SEGU-669768 format. One record per residue (C-alpha): x, y, z; residue number from 0. Coordinates in steps of 0.02 Angstrom, whole numbers, plus 50000, padded with zeros to 5 digits. Layout:
BEGIN
<u->X&v->Y&w->Z&num->NUM>;
...
//
This chain:
BEGIN
<u->49805&v->49220&w->50178&num->0>;
<u->49805&v->49209&w->49988&num->1>;
<u->49714&v->49043&w->49999&num->2>;
<u->49589&v->49114&w->50123&num->3>;
<u->49559&v->49268&w->50015&num->4>;
<u->49538&v->49161&w->49860&num->5>;
<u->49411&v->49053&w->49949&num->6>;
<u->49314&v->49187&w->50043&num->7>;
<u->49301&v->49307&w->49895&num->8>;
<u->49265&v->49173&w->49765&num->9>;
<u->49087&v->49236&w->49742&num->10>;
<u->49159&v->49399&w->49671&num->11>;
<u->49285&v->49325&w->49551&num->12>;
<u->49174&v->49294&w->49400&num->13>;
<u->49106&v->49471&w->49404&num->14>;
<u->49280&v->49544&w->49429&num->15>;
<u->49342&v->49450&w->49275&num->16>;
<u->49191&v->49497&w->49170&num->17>;
<u->49268&v->49663&w->49117&num->18>;
<u->49395&v->49563&w->49016&num->19>;
<u->49249&v->49488&w->48917&num->20>;
<u->49237&v->49632&w->48793&num->21>;
<u->49417&v->49598&w->48743&num->22>;
<u->49376&v->49418&w->48695&num->23>;
<u->49225&v->49453&w->48586&num->24>;
<u->49236&v->49415&w->48400&num->25>;
<u->49207&v->49599&w->48358&num->26>;
<u->49337&v->49671&w->48478&num->27>;
<u->49396&v->49839&w->48413&num->28>;
<u->49526&v->49968&w->48468&num->29>;
<u->49382&v->50063&w->48549&num->30>;
<u->49341&v->49913&w->48660&num->31>;
<u->49523&v->49907&w->48716&num->32>;
<u->49522&v->50095&w->48748&num->33>;
<u->49362&v->50080&w->48850&num->34>;
<u->49439&v->49938&w->48951&num->35>;
<u->49595&v->50040&w->48990&num->36>;
<u->49492&v->50194&w->49036&num->37>;
<u->49388&v->50092&w->49158&num->38>;
<u->49542&v->50014&w->49237&num->39>;
<u->49626&v->50184&w->49250&num->40>;
<u->49472&v->50257&w->49333&num->41>;
<u->49482&v->50127&w->49471&num->42>;
<u->49667&v->50092&w->49492&num->43>;
<u->49734&v->50270&w->49485&num->44>;
<u->49634&v->50333&w->49635&num->45>;
<u->49663&v->50168&w->49727&num->46>;
<u->49851&v->50183&w->49703&num->47>;
<u->49844&v->50362&w->49767&num->48>;
<u->49750&v->50306&w->49922&num->49>;
<u->49870&v->50161&w->49951&num->50>;
<u->50017&v->50282&w->49944&num->51>;
<u->49939&v->50384&w->50085&num->52>;
<u->49914&v->50234&w->50200&num->53>;
<u->50031&v->50254&w->50350&num->54>;
<u->50179&v->50134&w->50350&num->55>;
<u->50115&v->50028&w->50205&num->56>;
<u->50271&v->50070&w->50102&num->57>;
<u->50376&v->49992&w->50242&num->58>;
<u->50286&v->49826&w->50216&num->59>;
<u->50275&v->49815&w->50027&num->60>;
<u->50358&v->49905&w->49882&num->61>;
<u->50217&v->50011&w->49813&num->62>;
<u->50323&v->50091&w->49677&num->63>;
<u->50354&v->49926&w->49587&num->64>;
<u->50167&v->49891&w->49592&num->65>;
<u->50110&v->50060&w->49528&num->66>;
<u->50027&v->50044&w->49358&num->67>;
<u->49931&v->50207&w->49333&num->68>;
<u->50077&v->50283&w->49238&num->69>;
<u->50080&v->50134&w->49119&num->70>;
<u->49893&v->50153&w->49092&num->71>;
<u->49916&v->50337&w->49050&num->72>;
<u->50053&v->50293&w->48924&num->73>;
<u->49939&v->50166&w->48841&num->74>;
<u->49794&v->50288&w->48834&num->75>;
<u->49906&v->50417&w->48750&num->76>;
<u->49967&v->50285&w->48626&num->77>;
<u->49784&v->50255&w->48583&num->78>;
<u->49756&v->50439&w->48547&num->79>;
<u->49704&v->50523&w->48709&num->80>;
<u->49791&v->50686&w->48753&num->81>;
<u->49860&v->50712&w->48929&num->82>;
<u->49725&v->50841&w->48963&num->83>;
<u->49591&v->50713&w->48914&num->84>;
<u->49667&v->50583&w->49029&num->85>;
<u->49668&v->50708&w->49172&num->86>;
<u->49482&v->50735&w->49146&num->87>;
<u->49432&v->50551&w->49140&num->88>;
<u->49307&v->50499&w->49275&num->89>;
<u->49383&v->50414&w->49426&num->90>;
<u->49305&v->50307&w->49560&num->91>;
<u->49272&v->50420&w->49709&num->92>;
<u->49204&v->50282&w->49822&num->93>;
<u->49375&v->50217&w->49878&num->94>;
<u->49393&v->50254&w->50064&num->95>;
<u->49545&v->50309&w->50160&num->96>;
<u->49620&v->50154&w->50241&num->97>;
<u->49638&v->50142&w->50430&num->98>;
<u->49793&v->50036&w->50409&num->99>;
<u->49885&v->49900&w->50316&num->100>;
<u->49750&v->49767&w->50338&num->101>;
<u->49620&v->49865&w->50241&num->102>;
<u->49747&v->49926&w->50112&num->103>;
<u->49810&v->49750&w->50076&num->104>;
<u->49632&v->49686&w->50059&num->105>;
<u->49600&v->49816&w->49923&num->106>;
<u->49769&v->49780&w->49843&num->107>;
<u->49722&v->49597&w->49828&num->108>;
<u->49587&v->49643&w->49702&num->109>;
<u->49705&v->49732&w->49582&num->110>;
<u->49855&v->49619&w->49611&num->111>;
<u->49746&v->49468&w->49571&num->112>;
<u->49705&v->49538&w->49398&num->113>;
<u->49890&v->49543&w->49352&num->114>;
<u->49888&v->49353&w->49347&num->115>;
<u->49785&v->49363&w->49186&num->116>;
<u->49876&v->49505&w->49100&num->117>;
<u->49995&v->49402&w->48994&num->118>;
<u->49852&v->49294&w->48929&num->119>;
<u->49749&v->49447&w->48887&num->120>;
<u->49895&v->49531&w->48800&num->121>;
<u->49936&v->49377&w->48695&num->122>;
<u->49754&v->49364&w->48644&num->123>;
<u->49742&v->49547&w->48597&num->124>;
<u->49899&v->49535&w->48492&num->125>;
<u->49802&v->49416&w->48379&num->126>;
<u->49656&v->49540&w->48365&num->127>;
<u->49733&v->49713&w->48376&num->128>;
<u->49918&v->49687&w->48341&num->129>;
<u->49965&v->49868&w->48300&num->130>;
<u->49870&v->49947&w->48445&num->131>;
<u->49925&v->49819&w->48573&num->132>;
<u->50109&v->49826&w->48522&num->133>;
<u->50106&v->50014&w->48546&num->134>;
<u->49991&v->50019&w->48698&num->135>;
<u->50020&v->49871&w->48813&num->136>;
<u->50132&v->49944&w->48949&num->137>;
<u->49997&v->49907&w->49079&num->138>;
<u->49970&v->49726&w->49024&num->139>;
<u->50159&v->49701&w->49014&num->140>;
<u->50205&v->49786&w->49177&num->141>;
<u->50229&v->49622&w->49273&num->142>;
<u->50301&v->49520&w->49129&num->143>;
<u->50432&v->49402&w->49198&num->144>;
<u->50397&v->49446&w->49379&num->145>;
<u->50212&v->49410&w->49404&num->146>;
<u->50244&v->49251&w->49504&num->147>;
<u->50378&v->49331&w->49612&num->148>;
<u->50270&v->49483&w->49652&num->149>;
<u->50118&v->49374&w->49689&num->150>;
<u->50222&v->49270&w->49812&num->151>;
<u->50293&v->49428&w->49893&num->152>;
<u->50117&v->49495&w->49910&num->153>;
<u->50062&v->49332&w->49993&num->154>;
<u->50209&v->49338&w->50114&num->155>;
<u->50165&v->49518&w->50160&num->156>;
<u->49985&v->49467&w->50190&num->157>;
<u->50041&v->49324&w->50303&num->158>;
<u->50155&v->49441&w->50402&num->159>;
<u->50021&v->49572&w->50428&num->160>;
<u->49875&v->49454&w->50462&num->161>;
<u->49950&v->49346&w->50599&num->162>;
<u->49806&v->49384&w->50718&num->163>;
<u->49632&v->49319&w->50673&num->164>;
<u->49547&v->49488&w->50691&num->165>;
<u->49673&v->49568&w->50572&num->166>;
<u->49652&v->49427&w->50447&num->167>;
<u->49464&v->49453&w->50454&num->168>;
<u->49488&v->49639&w->50419&num->169>;
<u->49592&v->49598&w->50265&num->170>;
<u->49455&v->49482&w->50199&num->171>;
<u->49317&v->49608&w->50235&num->172>;
<u->49415&v->49745&w->50146&num->173>;
<u->49441&v->49633&w->49994&num->174>;
<u->49254&v->49601&w->49985&num->175>;
<u->49220&v->49787&w->49997&num->176>;
<u->49347&v->49819&w->49858&num->177>;
<u->49268&v->49692&w->49741&num->178>;
<u->49096&v->49769&w->49769&num->179>;
<u->49163&v->49945&w->49741&num->180>;
<u->49252&v->49891&w->49582&num->181>;
<u->49092&v->49809&w->49516&num->182>;
<u->48990&v->49967&w->49551&num->183>;
<u->49123&v->50069&w->49462&num->184>;
<u->49120&v->49959&w->49308&num->185>;
<u->48931&v->49944&w->49300&num->186>;
<u->48876&v->50120&w->49345&num->187>;
<u->49017&v->50245&w->49334&num->188>;
<u->49078&v->50170&w->49169&num->189>;
<u->48931&v->50255&w->49085&num->190>;
<u->49023&v->50419&w->49116&num->191>;
<u->49174&v->50338&w->49036&num->192>;
<u->49080&v->50303&w->48875&num->193>;
<u->49028&v->50485&w->48865&num->194>;
<u->49205&v->50545&w->48903&num->195>;
<u->49285&v->50452&w->48759&num->196>;
//
């Protein structure tokens, strides 16, 4: 299923990775990193909440070990935001309730896939923003040492759930919907983010 998802969602990958671009510019500042974390928080926090309400999903995959919103909040506080400001940050409201595990796992694919780049991004940022990143990289470090293991576990779970062709197709369709929703969030709703910080 991972191979099928990689292939059938390939058209979305470049856009999904484009939000990292601001962190690789020559003029990257702490504000760029803050904006990046705020955008990620605004998408992943409500998605994690919705995943946690999906019936029986926790029986298939350990959601607690994959929850990163708390790490994002810690990083945002380390960069100067107060808890009350974090609570008021805009969040993506377009994430639907999932009918079942197939849809939930399709959406999870989008955020789990980004963890594969986190160590590279963190190492790069340490050369640009060493003080800020040392104090505020819980999110980027959350899978350090286990990223490969968790990615393989995620793939195994996908294979177990998507044994029937119609379920596999629902996973792929959900992943496509998630990529499109994430892109809309970053392009449109992120304007609210700029105003909020």
